[in-house]
CHARMM-style PDB file with segment names, atoms N, HN, CA, C and O in Angstrom:
ATOM      1  N   MET     1      32.914 -22.158 -19.027  1.00  0.00      PROA
ATOM      2  CA  MET     1      33.183 -21.354 -20.194  1.00  0.00      PROA
ATOM      3  C   MET     1      33.522 -22.284 -21.358  1.00  0.00      PROA
ATOM      4  O   MET     1      34.075 -23.364 -21.150  1.00  0.00      PROA
ATOM      5  N   ILE     2      33.201 -21.877 -22.551  1.00  0.00      PROA
ATOM      6  HN  ILE     2      32.753 -20.999 -22.720  1.00  0.00      PROA
ATOM      7  CA  ILE     2      33.448 -22.689 -23.739  1.00  0.00      PROA
ATOM      8  C   ILE     2      34.856 -22.414 -24.255  1.00  0.00      PROA
ATOM      9  O   ILE     2      35.223 -21.267 -24.509  1.00  0.00      PROA
ATOM     10  N   ASP     3      35.628 -23.468 -24.405  1.00  0.00      PROA
ATOM     11  HN  ASP     3      35.330 -24.400 -24.199  1.00  0.00      PROA
ATOM     12  CA  ASP     3      36.951 -23.376 -25.008  1.00  0.00      PROA
ATOM     13  C   ASP     3      36.754 -23.624 -26.501  1.00  0.00      PROA
ATOM     14  O   ASP     3      36.707 -24.773 -26.941  1.00  0.00      PROA
ATOM     15  N   GLN     4      36.639 -22.559 -27.272  1.00  0.00      PROA
ATOM     16  HN  GLN     4      36.676 -21.626 -26.915  1.00  0.00      PROA
ATOM     17  CA  GLN     4      36.316 -22.690 -28.689  1.00  0.00      PROA
ATOM     18  C   GLN     4      37.373 -23.462 -29.463  1.00  0.00      PROA
ATOM     19  O   GLN     4      37.069 -24.066 -30.491  1.00  0.00      PROA
ATOM     20  N   GLU     5      38.605 -23.450 -28.984  1.00  0.00      PROA
ATOM     21  HN  GLU     5      38.852 -22.960 -28.148  1.00  0.00      PROA
ATOM     22  CA  GLU     5      39.681 -24.163 -29.671  1.00  0.00      PROA
ATOM     23  C   GLU     5      39.477 -25.678 -29.579  1.00  0.00      PROA
ATOM     24  O   GLU     5      39.772 -26.401 -30.531  1.00  0.00      PROA
ATOM     25  N   ASN     6      38.973 -26.161 -28.440  1.00  0.00      PROA
ATOM     26  HN  ASN     6      38.733 -25.574 -27.667  1.00  0.00      PROA
ATOM     27  CA  ASN     6      38.881 -27.594 -28.202  1.00  0.00      PROA
ATOM     28  C   ASN     6      37.461 -28.132 -28.130  1.00  0.00      PROA
ATOM     29  O   ASN     6      37.280 -29.338 -27.961  1.00  0.00      PROA
ATOM     30  N   PHE     7      36.444 -27.277 -28.252  1.00  0.00      PROA
ATOM     31  HN  PHE     7      36.592 -26.298 -28.389  1.00  0.00      PROA
ATOM     32  CA  PHE     7      35.057 -27.733 -28.159  1.00  0.00      PROA
ATOM     33  C   PHE     7      34.665 -28.447 -29.443  1.00  0.00      PROA
ATOM     34  O   PHE     7      34.774 -27.884 -30.532  1.00  0.00      PROA
ATOM     35  N   ASP     8      34.211 -29.677 -29.313  1.00  0.00      PROA
ATOM     36  HN  ASP     8      34.121 -30.134 -28.428  1.00  0.00      PROA
ATOM     37  CA  ASP     8      33.766 -30.480 -30.451  1.00  0.00      PROA
ATOM     38  C   ASP     8      32.277 -30.760 -30.279  1.00  0.00      PROA
ATOM     39  O   ASP     8      31.900 -31.710 -29.592  1.00  0.00      PROA
ATOM     40  N   PRO     9      31.420 -29.933 -30.902  1.00  0.00      PROA
ATOM     41  CA  PRO     9      29.981 -30.094 -30.724  1.00  0.00      PROA
ATOM     42  C   PRO     9      29.472 -31.474 -31.127  1.00  0.00      PROA
ATOM     43  O   PRO     9      28.577 -32.016 -30.479  1.00  0.00      PROA
ATOM     44  N   LYS    10      30.023 -32.036 -32.170  1.00  0.00      PROA
ATOM     45  HN  LYS    10      30.749 -31.596 -32.697  1.00  0.00      PROA
ATOM     46  CA  LYS    10      29.559 -33.347 -32.634  1.00  0.00      PROA
ATOM     47  C   LYS    10      29.836 -34.416 -31.570  1.00  0.00      PROA
ATOM     48  O   LYS    10      28.970 -35.239 -31.274  1.00  0.00      PROA
ATOM     49  N   ALA    11      31.022 -34.399 -31.009  1.00  0.00      PROA
ATOM     50  HN  ALA    11      31.726 -33.730 -31.249  1.00  0.00      PROA
ATOM     51  CA  ALA    11      31.367 -35.362 -29.955  1.00  0.00      PROA
ATOM     52  C   ALA    11      30.533 -35.109 -28.698  1.00  0.00      PROA
ATOM     53  O   ALA    11      30.117 -36.048 -28.018  1.00  0.00      PROA
ATOM     54  N   HSD    12      30.294 -33.835 -28.400  1.00  0.00      PROA
ATOM     55  HN  HSD    12      30.632 -33.073 -28.953  1.00  0.00      PROA
ATOM     56  CA  HSD    12      29.507 -33.483 -27.220  1.00  0.00      PROA
ATOM     57  C   HSD    12      28.078 -34.020 -27.347  1.00  0.00      PROA
ATOM     58  O   HSD    12      27.555 -34.629 -26.414  1.00  0.00      PROA
ATOM     59  N   VAL    13      27.462 -33.796 -28.481  1.00  0.00      PROA
ATOM     60  HN  VAL    13      27.887 -33.301 -29.239  1.00  0.00      PROA
ATOM     61  CA  VAL    13      26.083 -34.260 -28.700  1.00  0.00      PROA
ATOM     62  C   VAL    13      26.039 -35.785 -28.698  1.00  0.00      PROA
ATOM     63  O   VAL    13      25.126 -36.378 -28.122  1.00  0.00      PROA
ATOM     64  N   ALA    14      27.013 -36.419 -29.334  1.00  0.00      PROA
ATOM     65  HN  ALA    14      27.754 -35.937 -29.802  1.00  0.00      PROA
ATOM     66  CA  ALA    14      27.043 -37.886 -29.378  1.00  0.00      PROA
ATOM     67  C   ALA    14      27.175 -38.481 -27.978  1.00  0.00      PROA
ATOM     68  O   ALA    14      26.602 -39.533 -27.697  1.00  0.00      PROA
ATOM     69  N   ALA    15      27.925 -37.817 -27.101  1.00  0.00      PROA
ATOM     70  HN  ALA    15      28.391 -36.963 -27.329  1.00  0.00      PROA
ATOM     71  CA  ALA    15      28.112 -38.324 -25.744  1.00  0.00      PROA
ATOM     72  C   ALA    15      26.941 -37.981 -24.827  1.00  0.00      PROA
ATOM     73  O   ALA    15      26.547 -38.797 -23.994  1.00  0.00      PROA
ATOM     74  N   MET    16      26.391 -36.796 -24.972  1.00  0.00      PROA
ATOM     75  HN  MET    16      26.711 -36.133 -25.649  1.00  0.00      PROA
ATOM     76  CA  MET    16      25.373 -36.330 -24.035  1.00  0.00      PROA
ATOM     77  C   MET    16      23.967 -36.850 -24.350  1.00  0.00      PROA
ATOM     78  O   MET    16      23.176 -37.058 -23.430  1.00  0.00      PROA
ATOM     79  N   ALA    17      23.646 -37.058 -25.602  1.00  0.00      PROA
ATOM     80  HN  ALA    17      24.289 -36.889 -26.349  1.00  0.00      PROA
ATOM     81  CA  ALA    17      22.296 -37.517 -25.947  1.00  0.00      PROA
ATOM     82  C   ALA    17      21.934 -38.815 -25.210  1.00  0.00      PROA
ATOM     83  O   ALA    17      20.880 -38.874 -24.576  1.00  0.00      PROA
ATOM     84  N   PRO    18      22.775 -39.851 -25.277  1.00  0.00      PROA
ATOM     85  CA  PRO    18      22.426 -41.076 -24.536  1.00  0.00      PROA
ATOM     86  C   PRO    18      22.409 -40.854 -23.021  1.00  0.00      PROA
ATOM     87  O   PRO    18      21.591 -41.442 -22.313  1.00  0.00      PROA
ATOM     88  N   ALA    19      23.309 -40.011 -22.533  1.00  0.00      PROA
ATOM     89  HN  ALA    19      23.973 -39.534 -23.108  1.00  0.00      PROA
ATOM     90  CA  ALA    19      23.354 -39.748 -21.089  1.00  0.00      PROA
ATOM     91  C   ALA    19      22.064 -39.086 -20.607  1.00  0.00      PROA
ATOM     92  O   ALA    19      21.666 -39.249 -19.454  1.00  0.00      PROA
ATOM     93  N   LEU    20      21.420 -38.340 -21.499  1.00  0.00      PROA
ATOM     94  HN  LEU    20      21.743 -38.208 -22.436  1.00  0.00      PROA
ATOM     95  CA  LEU    20      20.167 -37.667 -21.163  1.00  0.00      PROA
ATOM     96  C   LEU    20      18.937 -38.486 -21.565  1.00  0.00      PROA
ATOM     97  O   LEU    20      17.800 -38.050 -21.383  1.00  0.00      PROA
ATOM     98  N   GLY    21      19.183 -39.665 -22.107  1.00  0.00      PROA
ATOM     99  HN  GLY    21      20.107 -40.019 -22.254  1.00  0.00      PROA
ATOM    100  CA  GLY    21      18.079 -40.524 -22.515  1.00  0.00      PROA
ATOM    101  C   GLY    21      17.449 -40.104 -23.831  1.00  0.00      PROA
ATOM    102  O   GLY    21      16.291 -40.430 -24.094  1.00  0.00      PROA
ATOM    103  N   LEU    22      18.193 -39.385 -24.662  1.00  0.00      PROA
ATOM    104  HN  LEU    22      19.133 -39.120 -24.449  1.00  0.00      PROA
ATOM    105  CA  LEU    22      17.666 -38.937 -25.947  1.00  0.00      PROA
ATOM    106  C   LEU    22      18.109 -39.881 -27.060  1.00  0.00      PROA
ATOM    107  O   LEU    22      19.260 -40.316 -27.103  1.00  0.00      PROA
ATOM    108  N   ARG    23      17.188 -40.186 -27.947  1.00  0.00      PROA
ATOM    109  HN  ARG    23      16.253 -39.832 -27.912  1.00  0.00      PROA
ATOM    110  CA  ARG    23      17.517 -40.983 -29.128  1.00  0.00      PROA
ATOM    111  C   ARG    23      17.413 -40.062 -30.334  1.00  0.00      PROA
ATOM    112  O   ARG    23      16.318 -39.702 -30.766  1.00  0.00      PROA
ATOM    113  N   LEU    24      18.567 -39.686 -30.870  1.00  0.00      PROA
ATOM    114  HN  LEU    24      19.457 -39.979 -30.519  1.00  0.00      PROA
ATOM    115  CA  LEU    24      18.595 -38.762 -31.997  1.00  0.00      PROA
ATOM    116  C   LEU    24      19.043 -39.495 -33.253  1.00  0.00      PROA
ATOM    117  O   LEU    24      20.110 -40.108 -33.280  1.00  0.00      PROA
ATOM    118  N   ASP    25      18.203 -39.426 -34.307  1.00  0.00      PROA
ATOM    119  HN  ASP    25      17.336 -38.928 -34.284  1.00  0.00      PROA
ATOM    120  CA  ASP    25      18.649 -39.989 -35.573  1.00  0.00      PROA
ATOM    121  C   ASP    25      19.705 -39.051 -36.170  1.00  0.00      PROA
ATOM    122  O   ASP    25      19.933 -37.961 -35.646  1.00  0.00      PROA
ATOM    123  N   ALA    26      20.338 -39.469 -37.250  1.00  0.00      PROA
ATOM    124  HN  ALA    26      20.152 -40.354 -37.675  1.00  0.00      PROA
ATOM    125  CA  ALA    26      21.449 -38.706 -37.828  1.00  0.00      PROA
ATOM    126  C   ALA    26      21.037 -37.291 -38.219  1.00  0.00      PROA
ATOM    127  O   ALA    26      21.798 -36.344 -38.019  1.00  0.00      PROA
ATOM    128  N   GLU    27      19.841 -37.145 -38.773  1.00  0.00      PROA
ATOM    129  HN  GLU    27      19.223 -37.914 -38.936  1.00  0.00      PROA
ATOM    130  CA  GLU    27      19.374 -35.820 -39.202  1.00  0.00      PROA
ATOM    131  C   GLU    27      19.161 -34.899 -37.998  1.00  0.00      PROA
ATOM    132  O   GLU    27      19.585 -33.743 -38.016  1.00  0.00      PROA
ATOM    133  N   ARG    28      18.517 -35.399 -36.976  1.00  0.00      PROA
ATOM    134  HN  ARG    28      18.172 -36.337 -36.961  1.00  0.00      PROA
ATOM    135  CA  ARG    28      18.264 -34.607 -35.773  1.00  0.00      PROA
ATOM    136  C   ARG    28      19.575 -34.261 -35.074  1.00  0.00      PROA
ATOM    137  O   ARG    28      19.756 -33.141 -34.596  1.00  0.00      PROA
ATOM    138  N   GLN    29      20.488 -35.230 -35.018  1.00  0.00      PROA
ATOM    139  HN  GLN    29      20.341 -36.140 -35.407  1.00  0.00      PROA
ATOM    140  CA  GLN    29      21.781 -34.989 -34.381  1.00  0.00      PROA
ATOM    141  C   GLN    29      22.544 -33.892 -35.128  1.00  0.00      PROA
ATOM    142  O   GLN    29      23.182 -33.050 -34.497  1.00  0.00      PROA
ATOM    143  N   ALA    30      22.489 -33.893 -36.454  1.00  0.00      PROA
ATOM    144  HN  ALA    30      21.971 -34.577 -36.967  1.00  0.00      PROA
ATOM    145  CA  ALA    30      23.160 -32.859 -37.250  1.00  0.00      PROA
ATOM    146  C   ALA    30      22.567 -31.483 -36.954  1.00  0.00      PROA
ATOM    147  O   ALA    30      23.297 -30.494 -36.899  1.00  0.00      PROA
ATOM    148  N   LYS    31      21.260 -31.415 -36.764  1.00  0.00      PROA
ATOM    149  HN  LYS    31      20.667 -32.219 -36.809  1.00  0.00      PROA
ATOM    150  CA  LYS    31      20.614 -30.134 -36.447  1.00  0.00      PROA
ATOM    151  C   LYS    31      21.034 -29.626 -35.072  1.00  0.00      PROA
ATOM    152  O   LYS    31      21.254 -28.428 -34.892  1.00  0.00      PROA
ATOM    153  N   VAL    32      21.145 -30.534 -34.099  1.00  0.00      PROA
ATOM    154  HN  VAL    32      20.966 -31.507 -34.245  1.00  0.00      PROA
ATOM    155  CA  VAL    32      21.567 -30.143 -32.751  1.00  0.00      PROA
ATOM    156  C   VAL    32      23.021 -29.671 -32.782  1.00  0.00      PROA
ATOM    157  O   VAL    32      23.366 -28.685 -32.131  1.00  0.00      PROA
ATOM    158  N   VAL    33      23.869 -30.367 -33.530  1.00  0.00      PROA
ATOM    159  HN  VAL    33      23.588 -31.168 -34.059  1.00  0.00      PROA
ATOM    160  CA  VAL    33      25.282 -29.970 -33.660  1.00  0.00      PROA
ATOM    161  C   VAL    33      25.373 -28.583 -34.284  1.00  0.00      PROA
ATOM    162  O   VAL    33      26.175 -27.760 -33.842  1.00  0.00      PROA
ATOM    163  N   PHE    34      24.564 -28.312 -35.301  1.00  0.00      PROA
ATOM    164  HN  PHE    34      23.912 -28.981 -35.660  1.00  0.00      PROA
ATOM    165  CA  PHE    34      24.551 -26.986 -35.930  1.00  0.00      PROA
ATOM    166  C   PHE    34      24.216 -25.911 -34.902  1.00  0.00      PROA
ATOM    167  O   PHE    34      24.863 -24.864 -34.861  1.00  0.00      PROA
ATOM    168  N   GLN    35      23.200 -26.169 -34.068  1.00  0.00      PROA
ATOM    169  HN  GLN    35      22.675 -27.019 -34.101  1.00  0.00      PROA
ATOM    170  CA  GLN    35      22.801 -25.193 -33.048  1.00  0.00      PROA
ATOM    171  C   GLN    35      23.898 -24.998 -32.005  1.00  0.00      PROA
ATOM    172  O   GLN    35      24.121 -23.875 -31.554  1.00  0.00      PROA
ATOM    173  N   PHE    36      24.584 -26.070 -31.616  1.00  0.00      PROA
ATOM    174  HN  PHE    36      24.402 -26.982 -31.983  1.00  0.00      PROA
ATOM    175  CA  PHE    36      25.692 -25.944 -30.669  1.00  0.00      PROA
ATOM    176  C   PHE    36      26.817 -25.100 -31.262  1.00  0.00      PROA
ATOM    177  O   PHE    36      27.402 -24.270 -30.566  1.00  0.00      PROA
ATOM    178  N   ASN    37      27.120 -25.307 -32.534  1.00  0.00      PROA
ATOM    179  HN  ASN    37      26.645 -25.981 -33.099  1.00  0.00      PROA
ATOM    180  CA  ASN    37      28.141 -24.479 -33.200  1.00  0.00      PROA
ATOM    181  C   ASN    37      27.745 -23.015 -33.166  1.00  0.00      PROA
ATOM    182  O   ASN    37      28.573 -22.151 -32.875  1.00  0.00      PROA
ATOM    183  N   LEU    38      26.495 -22.734 -33.459  1.00  0.00      PROA
ATOM    184  HN  LEU    38      25.823 -23.436 -33.696  1.00  0.00      PROA
ATOM    185  CA  LEU    38      25.992 -21.363 -33.458  1.00  0.00      PROA
ATOM    186  C   LEU    38      26.076 -20.753 -32.058  1.00  0.00      PROA
ATOM    187  O   LEU    38      26.543 -19.626 -31.896  1.00  0.00      PROA
ATOM    188  N   MET    39      25.626 -21.498 -31.051  1.00  0.00      PROA
ATOM    189  HN  MET    39      25.247 -22.414 -31.182  1.00  0.00      PROA
ATOM    190  CA  MET    39      25.678 -20.994 -29.672  1.00  0.00      PROA
ATOM    191  C   MET    39      27.113 -20.756 -29.219  1.00  0.00      PROA
ATOM    192  O   MET    39      27.387 -19.780 -28.521  1.00  0.00      PROA
ATOM    193  N   ALA    40      28.023 -21.631 -29.605  1.00  0.00      PROA
ATOM    194  HN  ALA    40      27.800 -22.424 -30.172  1.00  0.00      PROA
ATOM    195  CA  ALA    40      29.434 -21.473 -29.211  1.00  0.00      PROA
ATOM    196  C   ALA    40      30.022 -20.211 -29.825  1.00  0.00      PROA
ATOM    197  O   ALA    40      30.787 -19.504 -29.169  1.00  0.00      PROA
ATOM    198  N   ARG    41      29.673 -19.919 -31.084  1.00  0.00      PROA
ATOM    199  HN  ARG    41      29.052 -20.493 -31.617  1.00  0.00      PROA
ATOM    200  CA  ARG    41      30.171 -18.691 -31.732  1.00  0.00      PROA
ATOM    201  C   ARG    41      29.612 -17.455 -31.049  1.00  0.00      PROA
ATOM    202  O   ARG    41      30.349 -16.502 -30.795  1.00  0.00      PROA
ATOM    203  N   ILE    42      28.328 -17.458 -30.749  1.00  0.00      PROA
ATOM    204  HN  ILE    42      27.729 -18.232 -30.955  1.00  0.00      PROA
ATOM    205  CA  ILE    42      27.697 -16.302 -30.103  1.00  0.00      PROA
ATOM    206  C   ILE    42      28.248 -16.120 -28.697  1.00  0.00      PROA
ATOM    207  O   ILE    42      28.603 -15.007 -28.309  1.00  0.00      PROA
ATOM    208  N   ALA    43      28.322 -17.197 -27.936  1.00  0.00      PROA
ATOM    209  HN  ALA    43      28.034 -18.101 -28.251  1.00  0.00      PROA
ATOM    210  CA  ALA    43      28.833 -17.117 -26.564  1.00  0.00      PROA
ATOM    211  C   ALA    43      30.296 -16.703 -26.557  1.00  0.00      PROA
ATOM    212  O   ALA    43      30.715 -15.932 -25.694  1.00  0.00      PROA
ATOM    213  N   GLY    44      31.069 -17.199 -27.495  1.00  0.00      PROA
ATOM    214  HN  GLY    44      30.729 -17.826 -28.196  1.00  0.00      PROA
ATOM    215  CA  GLY    44      32.487 -16.863 -27.559  1.00  0.00      PROA
ATOM    216  C   GLY    44      32.707 -15.373 -27.729  1.00  0.00      PROA
ATOM    217  O   GLY    44      33.618 -14.803 -27.130  1.00  0.00      PROA
ATOM    218  N   ALA    45      31.876 -14.741 -28.543  1.00  0.00      PROA
ATOM    219  HN  ALA    45      31.136 -15.204 -29.030  1.00  0.00      PROA
ATOM    220  CA  ALA    45      32.007 -13.296 -28.761  1.00  0.00      PROA
ATOM    221  C   ALA    45      31.761 -12.524 -27.472  1.00  0.00      PROA
ATOM    222  O   ALA    45      32.401 -11.501 -27.231  1.00  0.00      PROA
ATOM    223  N   VAL    46      30.853 -12.998 -26.654  1.00  0.00      PROA
ATOM    224  HN  VAL    46      30.332 -13.830 -26.850  1.00  0.00      PROA
ATOM    225  CA  VAL    46      30.530 -12.330 -25.392  1.00  0.00      PROA
ATOM    226  C   VAL    46      31.547 -12.684 -24.314  1.00  0.00      PROA
ATOM    227  O   VAL    46      32.019 -11.806 -23.592  1.00  0.00      PROA
ATOM    228  N   LEU    47      31.883 -13.955 -24.202  1.00  0.00      PROA
ATOM    229  HN  LEU    47      31.499 -14.669 -24.789  1.00  0.00      PROA
ATOM    230  CA  LEU    47      32.762 -14.409 -23.128  1.00  0.00      PROA
ATOM    231  C   LEU    47      34.211 -13.962 -23.300  1.00  0.00      PROA
ATOM    232  O   LEU    47      34.975 -13.971 -22.335  1.00  0.00      PROA
ATOM    233  N   ASN    48      34.597 -13.575 -24.505  1.00  0.00      PROA
ATOM    234  HN  ASN    48      33.977 -13.567 -25.289  1.00  0.00      PROA
ATOM    235  CA  ASN    48      35.967 -13.126 -24.727  1.00  0.00      PROA
ATOM    236  C   ASN    48      36.177 -11.654 -24.380  1.00  0.00      PROA
ATOM    237  O   ASN    48      37.302 -11.159 -24.448  1.00  0.00      PROA
ATOM    238  N   LYS    49      35.126 -10.965 -24.018  1.00  0.00      PROA
ATOM    239  HN  LYS    49      34.212 -11.368 -23.963  1.00  0.00      PROA
ATOM    240  CA  LYS    49      35.239  -9.564 -23.622  1.00  0.00      PROA
ATOM    241  C   LYS    49      35.623  -9.492 -22.148  1.00  0.00      PROA
ATOM    242  O   LYS    49      34.992 -10.141 -21.314  1.00  0.00      PROA
ATOM    243  N   PRO    50      36.647  -8.712 -21.818  1.00  0.00      PROA
ATOM    244  CA  PRO    50      37.010  -8.591 -20.403  1.00  0.00      PROA
ATOM    245  C   PRO    50      35.952  -7.799 -19.634  1.00  0.00      PROA
ATOM    246  O   PRO    50      35.371  -6.842 -20.147  1.00  0.00      PROA
ATOM    247  N   VAL    51      35.723  -8.219 -18.402  1.00  0.00      PROA
ATOM    248  HN  VAL    51      36.195  -8.996 -17.986  1.00  0.00      PROA
ATOM    249  CA  VAL    51      34.773  -7.538 -17.535  1.00  0.00      PROA
ATOM    250  C   VAL    51      35.574  -6.928 -16.385  1.00  0.00      PROA
ATOM    251  O   VAL    51      36.268  -7.643 -15.663  1.00  0.00      PROA
ATOM    252  N   PRO    52      35.478  -5.609 -16.214  1.00  0.00      PROA
ATOM    253  CA  PRO    52      36.213  -4.981 -15.115  1.00  0.00      PROA
ATOM    254  C   PRO    52      35.782  -5.554 -13.761  1.00  0.00      PROA
ATOM    255  O   PRO    52      34.634  -5.961 -13.586  1.00  0.00      PROA
ATOM    256  N   GLU    53      36.710  -5.578 -12.816  1.00  0.00      PROA
ATOM    257  HN  GLU    53      37.643  -5.247 -12.957  1.00  0.00      PROA
ATOM    258  CA  GLU    53      36.432  -6.177 -11.509  1.00  0.00      PROA
ATOM    259  C   GLU    53      35.350  -5.432 -10.732  1.00  0.00      PROA
ATOM    260  O   GLU    53      34.671  -6.029  -9.897  1.00  0.00      PROA
ATOM    261  N   HSD    54      35.182  -4.143 -10.995  1.00  0.00      PROA
ATOM    262  HN  HSD    54      35.733  -3.658 -11.673  1.00  0.00      PROA
ATOM    263  CA  HSD    54      34.193  -3.374 -10.226  1.00  0.00      PROA
ATOM    264  C   HSD    54      32.759  -3.573 -10.725  1.00  0.00      PROA
ATOM    265  O   HSD    54      31.817  -3.102 -10.088  1.00  0.00      PROA
ATOM    266  N   VAL    55      32.585  -4.257 -11.842  1.00  0.00      PROA
ATOM    267  HN  VAL    55      33.351  -4.639 -12.359  1.00  0.00      PROA
ATOM    268  CA  VAL    55      31.253  -4.473 -12.405  1.00  0.00      PROA
ATOM    269  C   VAL    55      30.561  -5.604 -11.637  1.00  0.00      PROA
ATOM    270  O   VAL    55      31.136  -6.673 -11.432  1.00  0.00      PROA
ATOM    271  N   GLU    56      29.337  -5.352 -11.224  1.00  0.00      PROA
ATOM    272  HN  GLU    56      28.870  -4.484 -11.390  1.00  0.00      PROA
ATOM    273  CA  GLU    56      28.561  -6.361 -10.515  1.00  0.00      PROA
ATOM    274  C   GLU    56      27.235  -6.567 -11.249  1.00  0.00      PROA
ATOM    275  O   GLU    56      26.710  -5.633 -11.856  1.00  0.00      PROA
ATOM    276  N   PRO    57      26.695  -7.780 -11.197  1.00  0.00      PROA
ATOM    277  CA  PRO    57      25.410  -8.028 -11.862  1.00  0.00      PROA
ATOM    278  C   PRO    57      24.286  -7.301 -11.143  1.00  0.00      PROA
ATOM    279  O   PRO    57      24.329  -7.110  -9.927  1.00  0.00      PROA
ATOM    280  N   ALA    58      23.295  -6.905 -11.897  1.00  0.00      PROA
ATOM    281  HN  ALA    58      23.260  -7.060 -12.884  1.00  0.00      PROA
ATOM    282  CA  ALA    58      22.141  -6.260 -11.309  1.00  0.00      PROA
ATOM    283  C   ALA    58      21.354  -7.276 -10.494  1.00  0.00      PROA
ATOM    284  O   ALA    58      21.220  -8.421 -10.924  1.00  0.00      PROA
ATOM    285  N   PRO    59      20.824  -6.893  -9.320  1.00  0.00      PROA
ATOM    286  CA  PRO    59      20.061  -7.852  -8.528  1.00  0.00      PROA
ATOM    287  C   PRO    59      18.731  -8.234  -9.167  1.00  0.00      PROA
ATOM    288  O   PRO    59      18.224  -9.334  -8.946  1.00  0.00      PROA
ATOM    289  N   VAL    60      18.166  -7.323  -9.960  1.00  0.00      PROA
ATOM    290  HN  VAL    60      18.578  -6.429 -10.139  1.00  0.00      PROA
ATOM    291  CA  VAL    60      16.909  -7.588 -10.640  1.00  0.00      PROA
ATOM    292  C   VAL    60      17.021  -7.021 -12.058  1.00  0.00      PROA
ATOM    293  O   VAL    60      17.454  -5.884 -12.249  1.00  0.00      PROA
ATOM    294  N   PHE    61      16.625  -7.827 -13.047  1.00  0.00      PROA
ATOM    295  HN  PHE    61      16.274  -8.750 -12.892  1.00  0.00      PROA
ATOM    296  CA  PHE    61      16.663  -7.361 -14.435  1.00  0.00      PROA
ATOM    297  C   PHE    61      15.363  -6.655 -14.750  1.00  0.00      PROA
ATOM    298  O   PHE    61      14.281  -7.227 -14.617  1.00  0.00      PROA
ATOM    299  N   ARG    62      15.481  -5.402 -15.171  1.00  0.00      PROA
ATOM    300  HN  ARG    62      16.360  -4.937 -15.279  1.00  0.00      PROA
ATOM    301  CA  ARG    62      14.300  -4.638 -15.608  1.00  0.00      PROA
ATOM    302  C   ARG    62      14.605  -4.060 -16.983  1.00  0.00      PROA
ATOM    303  O   ARG    62      15.416  -3.143 -17.107  1.00  0.00      PROA
ATOM    304  N   PRO    63      13.960  -4.591 -18.012  1.00  0.00      PROA
ATOM    305  CA  PRO    63      14.234  -4.090 -19.368  1.00  0.00      PROA
ATOM    306  C   PRO    63      13.741  -2.678 -19.571  1.00  0.00      PROA
ATOM    307  OT1 PRO    63      13.897  -2.119 -20.657  1.00  0.00      PROA
TER     308      PRO     63
END
């Protein structure tokens, strides 16, 4: 789960890019950090909602 209080997307991207063998210039790194910030905000809104214990995931997703 994302801890929005302590998550630092810039530090995360700076640490993970080399670990994954990615070479990101400053412009590309800034774009990835922007996307991580966006994903953290979206995920935070969903993950902060309580889920009742009786709720179970569907075995098959059918839209």
